[in-house]
C-alpha positions as CSV (number, residue, x, y, z in Angstrom):
1,X,8.9,1.5,-18.2
2,X,6.7,4.2,-19.6
3,X,3.3,4.5,-17.9
4,X,4.3,2.5,-14.8
5,X,4.1,4.1,-11.4
6,X,5.8,2.5,-8.4
7,X,4.7,3.4,-4.9
8,X,7.1,2.1,-2.1
9,X,5.0,1.6,1.0
10,X,7.3,0.8,3.8
11,X,6.9,-1.5,6.8
12,X,6.2,1.5,9.0
13,X,3.4,2.7,6.6
14,X,5.3,5.7,5.2
15,X,5.6,6.2,1.4
16,X,9.2,6.5,0.3
17,X,10.2,8.0,-3.1
18,X,13.9,7.3,-2.7
19,X,14.8,3.9,-1.3
20,X,18.5,4.7,-1.3
21,X,18.0,7.0,1.7
22,X,15.2,5.3,3.6
23,X,17.2,3.3,6.1
24,X,19.5,6.3,6.8
25,X,16.7,7.7,9.1
26,X,14.2,4.9,9.6
27,X,14.6,1.7,11.5
28,X,12.6,-1.4,10.6
29,X,10.0,-2.4,13.3
30,X,11.1,-5.3,15.5
31,X,8.4,-7.6,14.2
32,X,9.5,-6.9,10.6
33,X,13.1,-7.7,11.4
34,X,11.9,-10.9,13.1
35,X,9.9,-11.8,10.0
36,X,12.9,-11.3,7.6
37,X,15.0,-13.5,9.9
38,X,12.3,-16.2,9.9
39,X,12.1,-16.1,6.1
40,X,15.9,-16.5,5.8
41,X,15.9,-19.4,8.3
42,X,12.9,-21.1,6.5
43,X,14.6,-20.7,3.1
44,X,17.8,-22.2,4.4
45,X,15.8,-25.1,5.9
46,X,14.0,-25.8,2.7
47,X,17.4,-25.6,0.7
48,X,18.9,-28.2,3.1
49,X,15.8,-30.4,2.6
50,X,16.1,-30.1,-1.2
51,X,19.8,-31.0,-1.2
52,X,19.0,-34.2,0.8
53,X,16.7,-35.6,-1.9
């Protein structure tokens, strides 16, 4: 989109211009990995609850 600027601010605070190479040399902090896992678990729990009703 013309006139739009995207700035990728990563979990470790760095700015990344090319996301395709970011995880090649950066590991996510432990607390970020835990948050992602918690989001996945919570989403699965909510999906199960919706299927029951």
